[in-house]
C-alpha positions as CSV (number, residue, x, y, z in Angstrom):
1,X,-52.7,-27.9,24.6
2,X,-50.1,-28.9,22.1
3,X,-51.8,-27.0,19.5
4,X,-52.0,-23.9,21.2
5,X,-48.2,-24.0,22.2
6,X,-47.3,-24.4,18.5
7,X,-48.5,-21.1,17.2
8,X,-47.1,-19.3,20.4
9,X,-43.8,-21.0,19.7
10,X,-44.1,-19.9,16.0
11,X,-44.8,-16.3,17.0
12,X,-41.6,-16.4,19.4
13,X,-39.6,-17.8,16.7
14,X,-40.8,-15.1,14.2
15,X,-40.0,-12.5,16.9
16,X,-36.5,-13.9,17.4
17,X,-35.8,-14.0,13.6
18,X,-37.1,-10.3,13.4
19,X,-34.9,-9.3,16.2
20,X,-31.8,-11.2,14.5
21,X,-32.5,-9.5,11.3
22,X,-32.8,-6.0,12.9
23,X,-29.5,-6.6,14.6
24,X,-27.8,-7.9,11.5
25,X,-29.2,-4.6,9.7
26,X,-27.5,-2.5,12.4
27,X,-24.3,-4.3,12.1
28,X,-24.3,-4.0,8.3
29,X,-25.0,-0.2,8.8
30,X,-22.2,0.1,11.1
31,X,-19.8,-1.7,8.8
32,X,-20.8,0.3,5.9
33,X,-20.2,3.5,7.9
34,X,-16.7,2.2,8.9
35,X,-15.8,1.2,5.3
36,X,-16.8,4.9,4.3
37,X,-14.3,6.3,7.2
38,X,-11.7,3.7,6.3
39,X,-11.9,4.7,2.7
40,X,-11.5,8.3,3.5
41,X,-8.4,7.6,5.8
42,X,-6.8,5.5,3.0
43,X,-7.3,8.2,0.3
44,X,-6.0,11.0,2.6
45,X,-3.0,8.7,3.8
46,X,-2.1,8.0,0.1
47,X,-2.2,11.7,-0.7
48,X,-0.1,12.4,2.2
49,X,2.4,9.7,1.1
50,X,2.4,11.3,-2.4
51,X,3.3,14.6,-1.0
52,X,6.0,13.3,1.3
53,X,7.6,11.2,-1.7
54,X,7.6,14.3,-3.9
55,X,9.3,16.5,-1.2
56,X,11.7,13.7,-0.6
57,X,12.5,13.5,-4.3
58,X,13.0,17.2,-4.5
59,X,15.3,17.1,-1.4
60,X,17.2,14.3,-3.0
61,X,17.6,16.3,-6.2
62,X,19.0,19.2,-4.0
63,X,21.4,17.0,-2.2
64,X,22.7,15.6,-5.6
65,X,23.2,19.2,-6.7
66,X,25.0,20.0,-3.5
67,X,27.2,16.8,-3.9
68,X,28.0,17.6,-7.4
69,X,29.1,21.1,-6.4
70,X,31.1,19.8,-3.6
71,X,32.9,17.2,-5.7
72,X,33.7,19.6,-8.4
73,X,35.2,22.3,-6.0
74,X,36.9,20.1,-3.5
75,X,38.7,17.8,-6.0
76,X,38.8,20.5,-8.7
77,X,37.2,18.2,-11.2
78,X,35.6,19.2,-14.4
79,X,31.9,19.0,-14.4
80,X,31.7,15.8,-16.6
81,X,34.1,14.0,-14.2
82,X,32.2,15.2,-11.1
83,X,28.8,13.9,-12.8
84,X,30.5,10.5,-13.6
85,X,31.8,10.2,-9.9
86,X,28.3,11.1,-8.7
87,X,26.7,8.5,-11.2
88,X,29.1,5.8,-10.0
89,X,28.2,6.4,-6.4
90,X,24.6,6.3,-7.4
91,X,24.8,3.0,-9.3
92,X,26.7,1.5,-6.3
93,X,24.0,2.5,-3.8
94,X,21.4,1.3,-6.3
95,X,23.0,-2.0,-6.7
96,X,23.3,-2.5,-3.0
97,X,19.6,-1.5,-2.5
98,X,18.3,-3.9,-5.1
99,X,20.4,-6.6,-3.8
100,X,19.2,-6.2,-0.2
101,X,15.6,-5.7,-1.7
102,X,15.7,-9.0,-3.5
103,X,17.0,-10.8,-0.6
104,X,14.2,-9.6,1.7
105,X,11.5,-10.4,-0.9
106,X,13.0,-13.8,-1.5
107,X,11.1,-16.8,0.2
108,X,7.9,-18.7,0.0
109,X,4.8,-16.8,-1.1
110,X,1.2,-17.9,-0.8
111,X,-0.4,-19.0,-4.2
112,X,-2.8,-16.1,-4.1
113,X,0.0,-13.6,-3.6
114,X,1.9,-15.0,-6.6
115,X,-1.2,-14.9,-8.7
116,X,-1.8,-11.4,-7.8
117,X,1.9,-10.5,-8.5
118,X,1.7,-12.3,-12.0
119,X,-1.5,-10.4,-12.7
120,X,0.0,-7.1,-11.7
121,X,3.3,-7.7,-13.8
122,X,1.2,-8.7,-16.7
123,X,-0.9,-5.6,-16.5
124,X,2.0,-3.2,-16.2
125,X,3.9,-4.9,-18.9
126,X,1.2,-4.9,-21.2
127,X,0.7,-8.7,-21.5
128,X,-2.6,-9.8,-20.5
């Protein structure tokens, strides 16, 4: 009787293995479909971010032009002086932004994050 139970047990184990493999194949197919959907979502999101960034840049240029005209007309400045005032305001704003950004980014990083940053900086700066 023990001999008859073993083949039946092996058959049951083989069926369970086949069932598990089938379920895993299904999960892999679903995961690949989700990756494909996520890839499309990320690409379209990046495209919309680029469009928004471009529109924001153009709006900033228009605002700079309006500020320049306002400075020149309100204070009766020469164009060169109005440009210099606007440049100083932009430099102060840029300095404050860089200072705040540096404080936000200061802190402990995981070793993997630091390695990724170093590799990215080396690739950008041309040192590999």
